[in-house]
DRENPA-3360 file (N, C-alpha, C; in nm, 2 decimals, always signed):
BEGIN
1 = XXXXXXXX = +4.17/+11.61/+1.62/+4.03/+11.65/+1.61/+3.94/+11.52/+1.60 ~ +3.83/+11.53/+1.68/+3.74/+11.41/+1.68/+3.67/+11.40/+1.55 ~ +3.67/+11.28/+1.49/+3.60/+11.26/+1.37/+3.45/+11.24/+1.40 ~ +3.37/+11.24/+1.29/+3.22/+11.23/+1.30/+3.19/+11.09/+1.36 ~ +3.26/+10.99/+1.31/+3.24/+10.85/+1.36/+3.27/+10.84/+1.51 ~ +3.37/+10.90/+1.55/+3.41/+10.89/+1.69/+3.31/+10.97/+1.77 ~ +3.26/+11.08/+1.72/+3.16/+11.16/+1.79/+3.03/+11.08/+1.81 ~ +3.00/+11.00/+1.70/+2.87/+10.92/+1.71/+2.89/+10.81/+1.81;
9 = XXXXXXXX = +3.01/+10.75/+1.82/+3.03/+10.65/+1.92/+3.02/+10.70/+2.06 ~ +3.08/+10.82/+2.08/+3.07/+10.88/+2.22/+2.92/+10.90/+2.25 ~ +2.85/+10.96/+2.15/+2.71/+10.99/+2.17/+2.63/+10.86/+2.21 ~ +2.66/+10.75/+2.13/+2.58/+10.63/+2.15/+2.61/+10.57/+2.29 ~ +2.74/+10.58/+2.33/+2.77/+10.53/+2.46/+2.70/+10.60/+2.58 ~ +2.67/+10.73/+2.55/+2.61/+10.82/+2.65/+2.46/+10.79/+2.65 ~ +2.40/+10.73/+2.55/+2.26/+10.71/+2.55/+2.22/+10.60/+2.64 ~ +2.09/+10.60/+2.67/+2.04/+10.49/+2.75/+2.02/+10.37/+2.67;
17 = XXXXXXXX = +1.99/+10.25/+2.73/+1.98/+10.13/+2.65/+1.85/+10.13/+2.57 ~ +1.84/+10.03/+2.48/+1.72/+10.00/+2.41/+1.66/+9.88/+2.47 ~ +1.53/+9.89/+2.51/+1.46/+9.78/+2.57/+1.38/+9.71/+2.46 ~ +1.39/+9.58/+2.44/+1.32/+9.51/+2.34/+1.23/+9.41/+2.42 ~ +1.10/+9.42/+2.39/+1.01/+9.32/+2.44/+1.00/+9.21/+2.34 ~ +0.98/+9.08/+2.38/+0.98/+8.97/+2.29/+1.11/+8.95/+2.22 ~ +1.22/+8.98/+2.30/+1.35/+8.97/+2.24/+1.40/+8.83/+2.22 ~ +1.33/+8.73/+2.27/+1.37/+8.59/+2.24/+1.28/+8.53/+2.14;
25 = XXXXXXXX = +1.19/+8.60/+2.08/+1.09/+8.55/+1.99/+1.14/+8.55/+1.85 ~ +1.06/+8.51/+1.75/+1.09/+8.50/+1.61/+1.16/+8.63/+1.56 ~ +1.10/+8.74/+1.58/+1.15/+8.87/+1.54/+1.26/+8.93/+1.63 ~ +1.23/+8.92/+1.76/+1.32/+8.99/+1.86/+1.46/+8.93/+1.86 ~ +1.47/+8.80/+1.84/+1.60/+8.74/+1.85/+1.69/+8.77/+1.73 ~ +1.62/+8.82/+1.62/+1.70/+8.87/+1.50/+1.72/+9.02/+1.51 ~ +1.64/+9.09/+1.58/+1.66/+9.23/+1.60/+1.77/+9.27/+1.70 ~ +1.77/+9.19/+1.81/+1.87/+9.23/+1.92/+2.01/+9.23/+1.87;
33 = XXXXXXXX = +2.06/+9.13/+1.79/+2.20/+9.14/+1.75/+2.23/+9.25/+1.65 ~ +2.13/+9.29/+1.58/+2.14/+9.41/+1.49/+2.16/+9.54/+1.57 ~ +2.09/+9.55/+1.67/+2.10/+9.67/+1.76/+2.24/+9.67/+1.83 ~ +2.29/+9.55/+1.87/+2.42/+9.54/+1.93/+2.53/+9.57/+1.83 ~ +2.51/+9.53/+1.71/+2.61/+9.56/+1.60/+2.62/+9.70/+1.58 ~ +2.52/+9.78/+1.61/+2.52/+9.92/+1.59/+2.58/+9.99/+1.71 ~ +2.63/+9.91/+1.81/+2.69/+9.97/+1.92/+2.60/+10.01/+2.04 ~ +2.48/+9.97/+2.03/+2.38/+10.01/+2.14/+2.37/+9.90/+2.25;
41 = XXXXXXXX = +2.36/+9.95/+2.37/+2.33/+9.86/+2.48/+2.19/+9.81/+2.47 ~ +2.16/+9.68/+2.49/+2.03/+9.63/+2.47/+1.99/+9.56/+2.60 ~ +1.86/+9.58/+2.63/+1.80/+9.51/+2.75/+1.68/+9.44/+2.69 ~ +1.66/+9.31/+2.73/+1.55/+9.23/+2.68/+1.46/+9.20/+2.79 ~ +1.33/+9.23/+2.77/+1.23/+9.20/+2.87/+1.19/+9.05/+2.85 ~ +1.19/+8.98/+2.96/+1.16/+8.83/+2.95/+1.09/+8.79/+3.08 ~ +1.00/+8.69/+3.06/+0.94/+8.64/+3.18/+1.02/+8.54/+3.26 ~ +1.13/+8.49/+3.19/+1.22/+8.40/+3.25/+1.35/+8.47/+3.28;
49 = XXXXXXXX = +1.43/+8.41/+3.38/+1.56/+8.46/+3.41/+1.66/+8.42/+3.31 ~ +1.75/+8.51/+3.27/+1.85/+8.48/+3.17/+1.98/+8.55/+3.22 ~ +2.10/+8.49/+3.21/+2.22/+8.56/+3.24/+2.26/+8.66/+3.13 ~ +2.32/+8.77/+3.17/+2.37/+8.86/+3.07/+2.47/+8.79/+2.98 ~ +2.47/+8.83/+2.85/+2.56/+8.77/+2.76/+2.58/+8.86/+2.63 ~ +2.70/+8.87/+2.59/+2.73/+8.95/+2.47/+2.68/+9.09/+2.47 ~ +2.69/+9.15/+2.58/+2.64/+9.29/+2.59/+2.49/+9.31/+2.60 ~ +2.42/+9.19/+2.62/+2.27/+9.19/+2.63/+2.23/+9.16/+2.77;
57 = XXXXXXXX = +2.15/+9.25/+2.83/+2.11/+9.22/+2.96/+1.96/+9.19/+2.96 ~ +1.92/+9.10/+3.05/+1.78/+9.06/+3.06/+1.71/+9.12/+3.18 ~ +1.59/+9.17/+3.16/+1.51/+9.22/+3.27/+1.39/+9.13/+3.28 ~ +1.37/+9.08/+3.40/+1.25/+8.99/+3.42/+1.13/+9.07/+3.44 ~ +1.02/+9.04/+3.36/+0.90/+9.11/+3.37/+0.79/+9.04/+3.29 ~ +0.67/+9.07/+3.32/+0.55/+9.01/+3.25/+0.45/+9.11/+3.21 ~ +0.43/+9.13/+3.08/+0.34/+9.23/+3.04/+0.20/+9.20/+3.07 ~ +0.17/+9.07/+3.08/+0.03/+9.02/+3.11/-0.01/+9.07/+3.25;
65 = XXXXXXXX = +0.08/+9.06/+3.35/+0.05/+9.10/+3.49/+0.10/+9.23/+3.53 ~ +0.20/+9.29/+3.45/+0.26/+9.41/+3.49/+0.38/+9.40/+3.58 ~ +0.40/+9.28/+3.63/+0.51/+9.25/+3.73/+0.65/+9.28/+3.66 ~ +0.73/+9.37/+3.72/+0.86/+9.39/+3.67/+0.88/+9.48/+3.56 ~ +0.77/+9.53/+3.50/+0.77/+9.61/+3.37/+0.83/+9.75/+3.40 ~ +0.79/+9.81/+3.51/+0.84/+9.94/+3.54/+0.99/+9.94/+3.56 ~ +1.04/+9.84/+3.63/+1.18/+9.83/+3.65/+1.26/+9.81/+3.52 ~ +1.20/+9.73/+3.43/+1.26/+9.69/+3.31/+1.27/+9.82/+3.21;
73 = XXXXXXXX = +1.17/+9.90/+3.22/+1.17/+10.02/+3.13/+1.25/+10.13/+3.19 ~ +1.27/+10.14/+3.32/+1.35/+10.25/+3.38/+1.48/+10.27/+3.32 ~ +1.51/+10.39/+3.27/+1.64/+10.43/+3.22/+1.65/+10.40/+3.07 ~ +1.55/+10.33/+3.01/+1.56/+10.30/+2.87/+1.53/+10.43/+2.79 ~ +1.61/+10.45/+2.68/+1.58/+10.56/+2.59/+1.48/+10.53/+2.48 ~ +1.50/+10.40/+2.43/+1.41/+10.35/+2.32/+1.35/+10.22/+2.37 ~ +1.22/+10.20/+2.34/+1.15/+10.08/+2.36/+1.10/+10.02/+2.23 ~ +1.14/+9.90/+2.20/+1.09/+9.83/+2.08/+0.99/+9.72/+2.12;
81 = XXXXXXXX = +0.87/+9.73/+2.09/+0.77/+9.63/+2.13/+0.74/+9.53/+2.03 ~ +0.81/+9.41/+2.05/+0.80/+9.30/+1.95/+0.72/+9.19/+2.01 ~ +0.69/+9.19/+2.14/+0.61/+9.08/+2.20/+0.47/+9.08/+2.14 ~ +0.43/+8.96/+2.10/+0.30/+8.95/+2.04/+0.25/+8.81/+2.07 ~ +0.12/+8.80/+2.08/+0.05/+8.67/+2.10/-0.09/+8.67/+2.04 ~ -0.15/+8.55/+2.04/-0.28/+8.54/+1.98/-0.38/+8.62/+2.06 ~ -0.36/+8.64/+2.19/-0.45/+8.70/+2.28/-0.38/+8.80/+2.37 ~ -0.45/+8.91/+2.41/-0.41/+9.00/+2.51/-0.31/+9.11/+2.46;
89 = XXXXXXXX = -0.29/+9.12/+2.33/-0.20/+9.22/+2.28/-0.23/+9.36/+2.32 ~ -0.36/+9.40/+2.32/-0.40/+9.53/+2.36/-0.36/+9.56/+2.50 ~ -0.40/+9.47/+2.59/-0.37/+9.49/+2.73/-0.22/+9.50/+2.76 ~ -0.14/+9.41/+2.69/+0.00/+9.42/+2.71/+0.06/+9.55/+2.66 ~ +0.01/+9.59/+2.55/+0.06/+9.72/+2.50/+0.03/+9.84/+2.59 ~ -0.09/+9.83/+2.65/-0.13/+9.94/+2.75/-0.03/+9.94/+2.87 ~ +0.00/+9.82/+2.92/+0.09/+9.81/+3.03/+0.22/+9.87/+3.00 ~ +0.27/+9.83/+2.88/+0.41/+9.88/+2.84/+0.40/+10.03/+2.82;
97 = XXXXXXXX = +0.30/+10.08/+2.75/+0.29/+10.23/+2.72/+0.29/+10.31/+2.85 ~ +0.21/+10.26/+2.94/+0.20/+10.34/+3.07/+0.33/+10.34/+3.14 ~ +0.40/+10.23/+3.14/+0.53/+10.23/+3.21/+0.63/+10.31/+3.13 ~ +0.63/+10.31/+3.00/+0.72/+10.39/+2.92/+0.70/+10.54/+2.94 ~ +0.57/+10.57/+2.95/+0.54/+10.71/+2.97/+0.59/+10.77/+3.10 ~ +0.57/+10.69/+3.20/+0.62/+10.73/+3.34/+0.77/+10.74/+3.34 ~ +0.84/+10.65/+3.26/+0.98/+10.64/+3.27/+1.05/+10.75/+3.18 ~ +0.97/+10.82/+3.10/+1.03/+10.93/+3.01/+1.10/+10.87/+2.89;
105 = XXXXXXXX = +1.05/+10.76/+2.84/+1.11/+10.70/+2.72/+1.11/+10.80/+2.60 ~ +1.22/+10.81/+2.52/+1.22/+10.91/+2.42/+1.16/+10.86/+2.29 ~ +1.16/+10.73/+2.26/+1.11/+10.67/+2.13/+1.05/+10.54/+2.16 ~ +0.92/+10.52/+2.12/+0.85/+10.39/+2.13/+0.83/+10.34/+1.99 ~ +0.88/+10.22/+1.96/+0.87/+10.16/+1.83/+0.78/+10.03/+1.84 ~ +0.69/+10.02/+1.75/+0.59/+9.91/+1.75/+0.59/+9.84/+1.62 ~ +0.58/+9.70/+1.62/+0.57/+9.62/+1.50/+0.42/+9.58/+1.50 ~ +0.35/+9.61/+1.39/+0.21/+9.57/+1.37/+0.20/+9.49/+1.24;
113 = XXXXXXXX = +0.08/+9.47/+1.20/+0.06/+9.38/+1.08/-0.02/+9.45/+0.97 ~ +0.02/+9.43/+0.85/-0.05/+9.49/+0.73/-0.19/+9.44/+0.74 ~ -0.28/+9.54/+0.72/-0.43/+9.51/+0.72/-0.49/+9.54/+0.85 ~ -0.41/+9.58/+0.95/-0.47/+9.60/+1.09/-0.59/+9.70/+1.08 ~ -0.58/+9.80/+0.99/-0.68/+9.90/+0.97/-0.78/+9.87/+0.86 ~ -0.76/+9.75/+0.80/-0.85/+9.72/+0.68/-0.93/+9.59/+0.70 ~ -0.90/+9.51/+0.81/-0.97/+9.39/+0.83/-1.07/+9.42/+0.95 ~ -1.20/+9.44/+0.92/-1.29/+9.48/+1.03/-1.33/+9.36/+1.11;
121 = XXXXXXXX = -1.32/+9.38/+1.24/-1.35/+9.27/+1.34/-1.46/+9.32/+1.42 ~ -1.58/+9.27/+1.38/-1.70/+9.32/+1.45/-1.78/+9.21/+1.52 ~ -1.80/+9.10/+1.45/-1.88/+8.99/+1.50/-1.80/+8.89/+1.58 ~ -1.87/+8.80/+1.65/-1.80/+8.70/+1.72/-1.72/+8.61/+1.63 ~ -1.78/+8.58/+1.51/-1.71/+8.50/+1.42/-1.58/+8.57/+1.37 ~ -1.59/+8.70/+1.35/-1.47/+8.77/+1.31/-1.36/+8.77/+1.42 ~ -1.41/+8.79/+1.54/-1.31/+8.79/+1.65/-1.25/+8.66/+1.67 ~ -1.32/+8.55/+1.65/-1.27/+8.42/+1.67/-1.15/+8.39/+1.58;
129 = XXXXXXXX = -1.17/+8.43/+1.45/-1.07/+8.40/+1.35/-0.97/+8.51/+1.33 ~ -1.01/+8.64/+1.35/-0.92/+8.75/+1.31/-0.91/+8.85/+1.42 ~ -0.93/+8.81/+1.54/-0.91/+8.90/+1.66/-0.77/+8.96/+1.67 ~ -0.67/+8.89/+1.61/-0.54/+8.94/+1.61/-0.53/+9.08/+1.55 ~ -0.60/+9.10/+1.44/-0.60/+9.23/+1.36/-0.65/+9.34/+1.45 ~ -0.76/+9.31/+1.52/-0.82/+9.41/+1.60/-0.73/+9.45/+1.72 ~ -0.67/+9.35/+1.78/-0.57/+9.37/+1.89/-0.46/+9.46/+1.84 ~ -0.41/+9.43/+1.72/-0.29/+9.50/+1.67/-0.33/+9.65/+1.65;
137 = XXXXXXXX = -0.45/+9.67/+1.59/-0.50/+9.81/+1.57/-0.51/+9.88/+1.70 ~ -0.57/+9.82/+1.80/-0.59/+9.88/+1.93/-0.46/+9.92/+1.99 ~ -0.36/+9.83/+1.97/-0.22/+9.86/+2.03/-0.16/+9.97/+1.95 ~ -0.18/+9.98/+1.82/-0.13/+10.09/+1.74/-0.18/+10.22/+1.80 ~ -0.31/+10.23/+1.83/-0.37/+10.35/+1.87/-0.32/+10.39/+2.01 ~ -0.29/+10.29/+2.10/-0.24/+10.32/+2.23/-0.10/+10.38/+2.21 ~ -0.02/+10.33/+2.12/+0.12/+10.38/+2.10/+0.11/+10.53/+2.04 ~ +0.02/+10.55/+1.95/+0.00/+10.68/+1.89/-0.05/+10.78/+1.98;
145 = XXXXXXXX = -0.13/+10.74/+2.08/-0.19/+10.83/+2.17/-0.11/+10.84/+2.31 ~ +0.00/+10.78/+2.31/+0.08/+10.77/+2.44/+0.14/+10.90/+2.48 ~ +0.16/+10.99/+2.39/+0.24/+11.11/+2.42/+0.38/+11.09/+2.41 ~ +0.43/+10.97/+2.38/+0.57/+10.94/+2.35/+0.59/+10.95/+2.20 ~ +0.70/+11.01/+2.16/+0.73/+11.01/+2.01/+0.74/+10.86/+1.97 ~ +0.68/+10.83/+1.85/+0.66/+10.69/+1.82/+0.69/+10.66/+1.67 ~ +0.71/+10.53/+1.65/+0.72/+10.48/+1.51/+0.64/+10.34/+1.51 ~ +0.56/+10.32/+1.41/+0.49/+10.19/+1.39/+0.52/+10.14/+1.25;
153 = XXXXXXXX = +0.56/+10.02/+1.24/+0.59/+9.95/+1.11/+0.49/+9.83/+1.10 ~ +0.42/+9.83/+0.99/+0.33/+9.71/+0.96/+0.40/+9.62/+0.86 ~ +0.40/+9.49/+0.89/+0.46/+9.39/+0.81/+0.36/+9.28/+0.78 ~ +0.38/+9.22/+0.66/+0.29/+9.10/+0.63/+0.34/+8.98/+0.72 ~ +0.27/+8.87/+0.72/+0.31/+8.76/+0.80/+0.45/+8.70/+0.76 ~ +0.52/+8.66/+0.87/+0.65/+8.60/+0.84/+0.64/+8.47/+0.78 ~ +0.75/+8.43/+0.71/+0.76/+8.29/+0.66/+0.74/+8.19/+0.77 ~ +0.79/+8.22/+0.89/+0.78/+8.13/+1.00/+0.64/+8.10/+1.04;
161 = XXXXXXXX = +0.55/+8.20/+1.03/+0.41/+8.18/+1.06/+0.34/+8.10/+0.96 ~ +0.38/+8.12/+0.83/+0.32/+8.04/+0.72/+0.36/+7.90/+0.74 ~ +0.48/+7.87/+0.78/+0.53/+7.74/+0.80/+0.46/+7.67/+0.92 ~ +0.44/+7.74/+1.03/+0.37/+7.69/+1.14/+0.23/+7.66/+1.11 ~ +0.16/+7.74/+1.03/+0.02/+7.72/+0.99/+0.01/+7.59/+0.90 ~ +0.11/+7.58/+0.81/+0.11/+7.46/+0.72/+0.13/+7.33/+0.80 ~ +0.22/+7.34/+0.90/+0.25/+7.22/+0.98/+0.13/+7.18/+1.07 ~ +0.06/+7.28/+1.12/-0.05/+7.25/+1.20/-0.17/+7.18/+1.12;
169 = XXXXXXXX = -0.19/+7.24/+1.00/-0.29/+7.19/+0.91/-0.26/+7.04/+0.87 ~ -0.13/+7.02/+0.84/-0.08/+6.89/+0.79/-0.10/+6.78/+0.89 ~ -0.13/+6.81/+1.02/-0.16/+6.71/+1.12/-0.30/+6.65/+1.10 ~ -0.38/+6.72/+1.02/-0.52/+6.67/+1.00/-0.53/+6.58/+0.88 ~ -0.62/+6.48/+0.89/-0.63/+6.39/+0.77/-0.69/+6.46/+0.65 ~ -0.77/+6.56/+0.68/-0.84/+6.64/+0.58/-0.82/+6.79/+0.61 ~ -0.76/+6.87/+0.51/-0.72/+7.00/+0.54/-0.82/+7.10/+0.50 ~ -0.89/+7.18/+0.59/-0.98/+7.28/+0.55/-0.90/+7.41/+0.52;
177 = XXXXXXXX = -0.91/+7.46/+0.40/-0.84/+7.58/+0.36/-0.94/+7.69/+0.32 ~ -0.93/+7.81/+0.38/-1.02/+7.91/+0.34/-1.00/+7.95/+0.19 ~ -1.10/+7.94/+0.11/-1.09/+7.97/-0.03/-1.07/+8.12/-0.05 ~ -0.99/+8.16/-0.15/-0.97/+8.30/-0.19/-0.88/+8.37/-0.10 ~ -0.82/+8.31/+0.00/-0.72/+8.38/+0.09/-0.59/+8.37/+0.02 ~ -0.52/+8.49/+0.03/-0.39/+8.50/-0.03/-0.29/+8.55/+0.09 ~ -0.17/+8.52/+0.08/-0.07/+8.56/+0.17/+0.05/+8.61/+0.10 ~ +0.13/+8.70/+0.17/+0.25/+8.76/+0.11/+0.36/+8.75/+0.21;
185 = XXXXXXXX = +0.41/+8.63/+0.24/+0.50/+8.61/+0.35/+0.63/+8.68/+0.33 ~ +0.69/+8.73/+0.44/+0.82/+8.80/+0.43/+0.92/+8.74/+0.53 ~ +1.04/+8.75/+0.50/+1.15/+8.70/+0.59/+1.16/+8.78/+0.72 ~ +1.16/+8.71/+0.83/+1.17/+8.78/+0.96/+1.30/+8.86/+0.97 ~ +1.41/+8.81/+0.92/+1.53/+8.88/+0.92/+1.53/+9.02/+0.85 ~ +1.45/+9.02/+0.74/+1.44/+9.15/+0.67/+1.36/+9.25/+0.74 ~ +1.26/+9.20/+0.81/+1.18/+9.29/+0.90/+1.26/+9.34/+1.02 ~ +1.34/+9.25/+1.07/+1.43/+9.29/+1.18/+1.53/+9.40/+1.14;
193 = XXXXXXXX = +1.58/+9.38/+1.01/+1.67/+9.48/+0.96/+1.61/+9.62/+0.95 ~ +1.48/+9.62/+0.90/+1.41/+9.75/+0.89/+1.38/+9.81/+1.03 ~ +1.34/+9.72/+1.12/+1.30/+9.77/+1.25/+1.42/+9.82/+1.33 ~ +1.54/+9.76/+1.30/+1.66/+9.82/+1.37/+1.69/+9.96/+1.32 ~ +1.67/+9.98/+1.19/+1.69/+10.11/+1.13/+1.60/+10.21/+1.19 ~ +1.47/+10.17/+1.21/+1.37/+10.27/+1.27/+1.41/+10.29/+1.42 ~ +1.45/+10.19/+1.49/+1.48/+10.21/+1.63/+1.60/+10.30/+1.65 ~ +1.69/+10.29/+1.56/+1.81/+10.37/+1.57/+1.79/+10.51/+1.52;
201 = XXXXXXXX = +1.68/+10.53/+1.45/+1.65/+10.66/+1.39/+1.56/+10.75/+1.48 ~ +1.51/+10.85/+1.42/+1.42/+10.94/+1.49/+1.27/+10.89/+1.48 ~ +1.19/+10.92/+1.57/+1.05/+10.88/+1.56/+0.99/+10.93/+1.43 ~ +0.91/+10.84/+1.36/+0.86/+10.88/+1.23/+0.71/+10.85/+1.21 ~ +0.64/+10.81/+1.32/+0.50/+10.79/+1.30/+0.47/+10.65/+1.23 ~ +0.37/+10.65/+1.15/+0.33/+10.53/+1.08/+0.42/+10.53/+0.95 ~ +0.51/+10.44/+0.93/+0.60/+10.43/+0.82/+0.54/+10.34/+0.71 ~ +0.60/+10.34/+0.59/+0.55/+10.25/+0.49/+0.56/+10.10/+0.52;
209 = XXXXXXXX = +0.46/+10.03/+0.48/+0.45/+9.88/+0.51/+0.57/+9.81/+0.45 ~ +0.59/+9.69/+0.49/+0.69/+9.60/+0.43/+0.62/+9.47/+0.41 ~ +0.63/+9.41/+0.28/+0.57/+9.29/+0.25/+0.67/+9.20/+0.17 ~ +0.63/+9.07/+0.17/+0.72/+8.98/+0.10/+0.72/+9.00/-0.05 ~ +0.81/+8.93/-0.12/+0.83/+8.96/-0.26/+0.72/+8.90/-0.35 ~ +0.64/+8.80/-0.30/+0.54/+8.73/-0.38/+0.41/+8.71/-0.31 ~ +0.30/+8.70/-0.38/+0.17/+8.67/-0.32/+0.14/+8.53/-0.36 ~ +0.09/+8.45/-0.26/+0.06/+8.31/-0.28/-0.08/+8.28/-0.24;
217 = XXXXXXXX = -0.15/+8.20/-0.31/-0.28/+8.14/-0.26/-0.24/+8.06/-0.13 ~ -0.32/+8.07/-0.03/-0.30/+7.99/+0.09/-0.30/+7.85/+0.06 ~ -0.38/+7.80/-0.02/-0.39/+7.66/-0.05/-0.26/+7.61/-0.12 ~ -0.21/+7.70/-0.21/-0.08/+7.66/-0.28/+0.04/+7.66/-0.18 ~ +0.04/+7.75/-0.09/+0.14/+7.75/+0.01/+0.14/+7.62/+0.10 ~ +0.02/+7.58/+0.14/+0.01/+7.45/+0.21/+0.06/+7.34/+0.13 ~ +0.02/+7.34/+0.00/+0.06/+7.23/-0.08/+0.21/+7.22/-0.10 ~ +0.27/+7.34/-0.11/+0.42/+7.35/-0.12/+0.48/+7.27/+0.00;
225 = XXXXXXXX = +0.43/+7.30/+0.12/+0.48/+7.23/+0.24/+0.46/+7.08/+0.23 ~ +0.34/+7.04/+0.19/+0.31/+6.89/+0.18/+0.41/+6.83/+0.08 ~ +0.43/+6.89/-0.03/+0.52/+6.84/-0.13/+0.66/+6.83/-0.07 ~ +0.71/+6.93/+0.00/+0.84/+6.94/+0.05/+0.87/+6.83/+0.15 ~ +0.76/+6.79/+0.22/+0.77/+6.69/+0.33/+0.73/+6.56/+0.29 ~ +0.69/+6.54/+0.17/+0.65/+6.41/+0.12/+0.52/+6.36/+0.17 ~ +0.43/+6.45/+0.21/+0.30/+6.41/+0.27/+0.19/+6.42/+0.16 ~ +0.09/+6.34/+0.18/-0.03/+6.35/+0.09/-0.15/+6.37/+0.18;
233 = XXXXXXXX = -0.22/+6.48/+0.15/-0.34/+6.51/+0.22/-0.44/+6.57/+0.12 ~ -0.57/+6.55/+0.15/-0.68/+6.61/+0.08/-0.71/+6.75/+0.14 ~ -0.72/+6.85/+0.05/-0.76/+6.98/+0.10/-0.91/+7.01/+0.06 ~ -0.98/+7.07/+0.15/-1.12/+7.11/+0.12/-1.13/+7.26/+0.14 ~ -1.18/+7.32/+0.03/-1.20/+7.47/+0.04/-1.32/+7.50/+0.13 ~ -1.30/+7.60/+0.22/-1.41/+7.64/+0.30/-1.43/+7.79/+0.28 ~ -1.54/+7.85/+0.32/-1.57/+7.99/+0.30/-1.62/+8.05/+0.43 ~ -1.52/+8.10/+0.51/-1.56/+8.16/+0.64/-1.65/+8.28/+0.62;
241 = XXXXXXXX = -1.76/+8.29/+0.70/-1.85/+8.41/+0.69/-1.79/+8.53/+0.76 ~ -1.86/+8.64/+0.74/-1.82/+8.76/+0.82/-1.74/+8.86/+0.73 ~ -1.74/+8.99/+0.78/-1.68/+9.10/+0.72/-1.53/+9.08/+0.71 ~ -1.47/+9.03/+0.81/-1.32/+9.01/+0.82/-1.28/+8.92/+0.71 ~ -1.35/+8.81/+0.69/-1.32/+8.71/+0.59/-1.33/+8.77/+0.45 ~ -1.44/+8.85/+0.43/-1.45/+8.92/+0.30/-1.34/+9.01/+0.27 ~ -1.29/+9.08/+0.38/-1.17/+9.17/+0.36/-1.05/+9.09/+0.32 ~ -1.03/+8.97/+0.38/-0.92/+8.89/+0.35/-0.92/+8.84/+0.21;
249 = XXXXXXXX = -1.04/+8.80/+0.16/-1.06/+8.76/+0.02/-1.03/+8.87/-0.07 ~ -1.05/+8.99/-0.03/-1.03/+9.11/-0.11/-0.88/+9.16/-0.11 ~ -0.80/+9.09/-0.03/-0.66/+9.12/-0.02/-0.62/+9.23/+0.08 ~ -0.70/+9.25/+0.18/-0.67/+9.35/+0.28/-0.55/+9.32/+0.36 ~ -0.50/+9.20/+0.36/-0.38/+9.17/+0.43/-0.25/+9.18/+0.35 ~ -0.27/+9.23/+0.22/-0.16/+9.24/+0.13/-0.11/+9.38/+0.11 ~ +0.01/+9.40/+0.07/+0.07/+9.53/+0.04/+0.14/+9.52/-0.09 ~ +0.07/+9.52/-0.20/+0.13/+9.49/-0.33/+0.23/+9.59/-0.38;
257 = XXXXXXXX = +0.21/+9.72/-0.34/+0.30/+9.82/-0.38/+0.42/+9.84/-0.29 ~ +0.43/+9.75/-0.18/+0.54/+9.75/-0.09/+0.60/+9.61/-0.08 ~ +0.61/+9.54/-0.19/+0.66/+9.41/-0.19/+0.82/+9.42/-0.19 ~ +0.87/+9.46/-0.08/+1.01/+9.49/-0.07/+1.10/+9.38/-0.02 ~ +1.04/+9.27/+0.02/+1.11/+9.16/+0.07/+1.19/+9.09/-0.04 ~ +1.30/+9.03/-0.01/+1.39/+8.96/-0.11/+1.39/+8.81/-0.10 ~ +1.38/+8.76/+0.02/+1.39/+8.61/+0.03/+1.25/+8.55/+0.01 ~ +1.24/+8.46/-0.08/+1.11/+8.40/-0.12/+1.06/+8.29/-0.02;
265 = XXXXXXXX = +0.94/+8.26/-0.03/+0.88/+8.15/+0.05/+0.95/+8.02/+0.01 ~ +0.97/+8.00/-0.12/+1.03/+7.88/-0.17/+1.17/+7.86/-0.12 ~ +1.25/+7.97/-0.11/+1.39/+7.96/-0.06/+1.38/+7.93/+0.09 ~ +1.29/+7.99/+0.16/+1.28/+7.97/+0.31/+1.24/+7.82/+0.33 ~ +1.14/+7.77/+0.26/+1.09/+7.64/+0.28/+1.20/+7.54/+0.25 ~ +1.28/+7.56/+0.14/+1.38/+7.46/+0.11/+1.49/+7.46/+0.22 ~ +1.52/+7.57/+0.28/+1.62/+7.57/+0.38/+1.57/+7.51/+0.51 ~ +1.44/+7.52/+0.54/+1.38/+7.47/+0.67/+1.35/+7.33/+0.66;
273 = XX = +1.29/+7.28/+0.55/+1.25/+7.14/+0.55/+1.32/+7.06/+0.44 ~ +1.40/+7.13/+0.36/+1.48/+7.05/+0.26/+1.40/+6.99/+0.15;
% end
C-alpha cells in the first residue's frame, strides 16, 4: 500500500516547476535550495546565462524589457517574485503578472515590504527617498488583481540591506542620519524559510508580516557598524521633510507585534565583519 509520504512525492513529481525571479539575489539564493530540499523542480529567471546545476534550471529573461519572460513562465505551476530593485518594480511586476496569467500559473507569490501601505509617497521629495514603498504597493495591487490565486508576504528590511546602508554612509567623512528613524532588520534566511512554506502551500492572500527580533535607532545601527570596523566618523542628524518621512518617524516601517525573527543584528554583524 502506498504511504502518504510516497503519495506526496509522486504528486510533487507530477507538478510543474516553481519559477523564482531574483533567484540569484539576497533572498532568492536562500529560497531556491529550500524549495529543492522539498523535492520541487526549480527554474530561476535570470538575465544572464547559467548552466543547470543541482536540479536547478535557469531561464534567460529580462523583466525590464519583457524579453524571454513568457518562455520562462511557460509550464510553471508556481511563480515566486523575489526580484526587486530601487526603480521599476511596478513595471517589472506587471510584465511578470501578464505572462503568468497567460501561462495559467496556479499560484503567484510576492515578497513585499512592511509599511508599503502606510508610507505615503505623494510629493517629489517623498518619491526621491521612499519611492520603493510606492512601487512595492503598486506591485502588490497588480498581484492581487491579476486573477491568479496569490500570496503576499511583507517583511522588514534584511540585515544585508542595513549593512549595505551603513557601509555606504561610512564612506563619507560626515554621516547624515535621518533623526527619529527606526529599523527592525530581519535575517534573509528566515524570510526565505517562511517564503518557501508559502510557495509550497495554498494561496493565502496577504499573510501576517514578518519582522526582526529587535528595533534599532538607525543612528545606533550605523554606529554599531563603525565600531565593529574600527572607524571613526561624525554623525549629523537630519530631518527629511514630507509625509513619508513623518510616517517613518512614526514607525510605519515596523511590525512590533510580528517580531518573529530570531537572528539579531548584532549576531549578523559579528559574523559579517567580525
